[in-house]
C-alpha atoms as a printed R data frame, in Angstrom:
   type eleno elety resid chain resno       x       y       z
1  ATOM     1    CA   MET     A     1  -3.909  22.847  -6.332
2  ATOM     2    CA   LYS     A     2  -3.854  22.797 -10.098
3  ATOM     3    CA   GLY     A     3  -0.477  21.965 -11.574
4  ATOM     4    CA   ARG     A     4   0.993  20.717  -8.300
5  ATOM     5    CA   MET     A     5   2.726  17.354  -8.490
6  ATOM     6    CA   THR     A     6   1.769  14.770  -5.899
7  ATOM     7    CA   GLN     A     7   4.780  13.165  -4.247
8  ATOM     8    CA   GLN     A     8   5.133   9.524  -5.243
9  ATOM     9    CA   ILE     A     9   6.991   6.961  -3.141
10 ATOM    10    CA   LYS     A    10   8.595   3.937  -4.805
11 ATOM    11    CA   THR     A    11   7.488   0.845  -2.899
12 ATOM    12    CA   ILE     A    12   8.896  -2.642  -3.452
13 ATOM    13    CA   ASN     A    13   7.256  -5.989  -2.796
14 ATOM    14    CA   PRO     A    14   9.825  -7.730  -0.575
15 ATOM    15    CA   TYR     A    15   8.866 -11.170  -1.906
16 ATOM    16    CA   SER     A    16   8.687 -10.604  -5.673
17 ATOM    17    CA   GLY     A    17  10.976  -7.598  -6.054
18 ATOM    18    CA   GLN     A    18   8.328  -5.814  -8.153
19 ATOM    19    CA   SER     A    19   7.822  -2.134  -7.422
20 ATOM    20    CA   THR     A    20   5.220   0.559  -7.951
21 ATOM    21    CA   MET     A    21   4.748   4.215  -7.095
22 ATOM    22    CA   LEU     A    22   2.368   5.140  -4.265
23 ATOM    23    CA   THR     A    23   0.982   8.401  -2.960
24 ATOM    24    CA   LYS     A    24   1.870   9.265   0.641
25 ATOM    25    CA   GLU     A    25  -1.616   8.186   1.757
26 ATOM    26    CA   GLU     A    26  -1.301   4.834  -0.035
27 ATOM    27    CA   HIS     A    27   2.219   4.301   1.304
28 ATOM    28    CA   ASP     A    28   1.132   5.054   4.877
29 ATOM    29    CA   LEU     A    29  -1.716   2.535   4.543
30 ATOM    30    CA   TYR     A    30   0.670  -0.046   3.031
31 ATOM    31    CA   GLN     A    31   3.034   0.391   5.991
32 ATOM    32    CA   GLN     A    32   0.123  -0.009   8.432
33 ATOM    33    CA   ILE     A    33  -1.000  -3.208   6.692
34 ATOM    34    CA   LYS     A    34   2.510  -4.661   6.919
35 ATOM    35    CA   GLN     A    35   2.778  -3.652  10.589
36 ATOM    36    CA   ASP     A    36  -0.596  -5.239  11.389
37 ATOM    37    CA   GLU     A    37   0.549  -8.406   9.606
38 ATOM    38    CA   TYR     A    38   3.779  -8.476  11.650
39 ATOM    39    CA   LEU     A    39   1.890  -7.925  14.910
40 ATOM    40    CA   GLY     A    40  -0.781 -10.505  14.106
41 ATOM    41    CA   ASN     A    41  -3.590  -7.937  13.996
42 ATOM    42    CA   TYR     A    42  -5.339  -9.819  11.197
43 ATOM    43    CA   ASN     A    43  -8.737  -8.110  11.467
44 ATOM    44    CA   LEU     A    44  -7.098  -4.679  11.140
45 ATOM    45    CA   MET     A    45  -4.849  -5.996   8.377
46 ATOM    46    CA   GLN     A    46  -7.875  -7.266   6.422
47 ATOM    47    CA   ARG     A    47  -9.637  -3.906   6.735
48 ATOM    48    CA   GLY     A    48  -6.501  -2.203   5.451
49 ATOM    49    CA   LEU     A    49  -6.233  -4.646   2.547
50 ATOM    50    CA   ASP     A    50  -9.847  -4.012   1.591
51 ATOM    51    CA   MET     A    51  -9.309  -0.250   1.682
52 ATOM    52    CA   PHE     A    52  -6.028  -0.424  -0.229
53 ATOM    53    CA   SER     A    53  -7.520  -2.608  -2.967
54 ATOM    54    CA   ARG     A    54 -10.220   0.028  -3.565
55 ATOM    55    CA   MET     A    55  -7.721   2.922  -3.495
56 ATOM    56    CA   ASN     A    56  -5.230   1.452  -5.969
57 ATOM    57    CA   ALA     A    57  -6.103  -1.952  -7.429
58 ATOM    58    CA   LYS     A    58  -2.998  -2.102  -9.645
59 ATOM    59    CA   ALA     A    59  -0.624  -1.438  -6.716
60 ATOM    60    CA   TYR     A    60  -2.556  -3.936  -4.588
61 ATOM    61    CA   MET     A    61  -1.903  -6.653  -7.187
62 ATOM    62    CA   ILE     A    62   1.818  -5.812  -7.226
63 ATOM    63    CA   LEU     A    63   2.409  -5.352  -3.505
64 ATOM    64    CA   LEU     A    64  -0.164  -7.296  -1.538
65 ATOM    65    CA   ASP     A    65  -1.895  -9.961  -3.624
């Protein structure tokens, strides 16, 4: 919809303390990547990282690189 603001979610890199704003879709993917990392699902984590880096390269460099 024209003129409608997309909700942004402030997300913080737990290691560096840097933060960036993500869309809900990006934030959901970020959370899934972190969960896959925690659970040791490295193939799924890598797929998520690849997708995230294409969706928002700047946020990828801040949060996941």
